C-alpha positions, 0 to 999 in steps of 0.5 A: 478499558471501556470501549464506549470511552473510545466511541465517545472520543470520536462520536460526540461532535466537534466540541467533545471529540478528542484525539486518543492517547497512544495508550488508549489507541493501542488498547482500542485497536487490540480490542478490535482485532481480538473482537473483544467487543460487539461487532456493532460497537466496532463498526460504530467506532470505525465510522465515527473515527473516519468522520472525526478524521484519524490523526497521524499519531493514532494511525501510527499507533494502529500500525504498531499494534498490527505489528504485534500480531504479524507473523513475519519472515525475513527477505533481506534484499527486498522492496515492499510495494504498498498497494491498496487492498480495495483493488483497481479498475482502470488498468492492469498491474505491472509488478509481475513484469517488473520482477525479471528486470531486478533479478540480476541486481539481487532485488526481490519484490514483496506484495501483500493482499487479501480478499477485496476490502471496501470501498471500491470493487476492483481487481486486487493484488491477491487476484493477480498473485493467485491467478498467474505464475510469478517470478521467483523474486516476487513474494506474495503474502496473504494477510489471512496467513500473516495477520489473520486478526485483521483479515477476520474483520473484513466482513465488519468493514464491509458493513460500512461500505466505506473506507476506514483507517485500516485502508491506510494502515494496511498498505504497508504492513511489512511482513517480510521486514523489507528495508525499502518501500514504495507506495502511492498517494494522490494528494500531497497531504497524504504523502506527508501523512504516509511519511509520518506513519510508515517511513521510520520502518524503512531505510528508504521510503518513496511515494509516487503520485498515481491513480487508484493508490497504486505504486506503479507509474503509467504516466508522468508523475511526481514522486517524493523521497523521504529525507532527514530534511523532509520530502524531496520532490522529483518528476518521472516522465515516461515520454522522456524515455520514449514511452507512450502508453495511453491504454485505459480500461473502464472496470477492467476484468481479471481476464483482461488484466491477466491478458495484459500481463501475459501478452504485454504490448511493447509500450507496456513492457517499456513501462515495466522497465521504467518502473524497474528503474524506480525500484532500483533507485528506491533500493539504493541500487542507483543514484537516480532514475535515469542512471537506473534506467541505463543500467537495465539496457 
């Protein structure tokens, strides 16, 4: 279809803007990923789409198209962690410390990454995964390998210097066919959005409220489990488990993040254990966080 039709649907103002049909949305995203239209038109559409606000149905269709191009492998006993691709600035990553707790439960961690995407200038999953030695039950998937078409439009996305719909969709691309997923949202409406877009792809889907979109607990947090009846909310408080971690950074460097991982404080190690308990709950290895935490003693 004519790509200008899609730009018109998102860029002609409140009276004329409209939601794209599933057929239109999929055709639009295929044209973008295949770069069948001029770069300027792709950027114009992404900006207009962002301003008009993407619907959940459009985002789900975008994810469906991405799945047409993903080179997947099967890692049966795995949980996918849905990190944003724009990095983080105020703390390190915990997944390299969490993995060792999961080994005796035959549970693997799946993370994916790429070079930094807009709009934040932070340390990415790729930075961590390619600069430290990971346990053998951590599987890092580089998007330039499993979804090169989306990776290839990074420069176009950087022209905007703004978030786009791909920032949402890329959080959980499921390159390993994981049955379980854990991601993060800072506001309740996004929990509902992520559940509608992603949850049907997993046996169990959990969202935590955490800073910078990271699916890792550093402080008292709400969490939501997707059920047949909707979203079941619960709270996880590190202090309940005797954990008092309050270290923060301002624009943490990669060297600082690696140092934190390679030489964790006792409190950071306790946080890793609590996050491991959350992983066990997400993967149906325990009925709740408390019993999962006890299993790790």
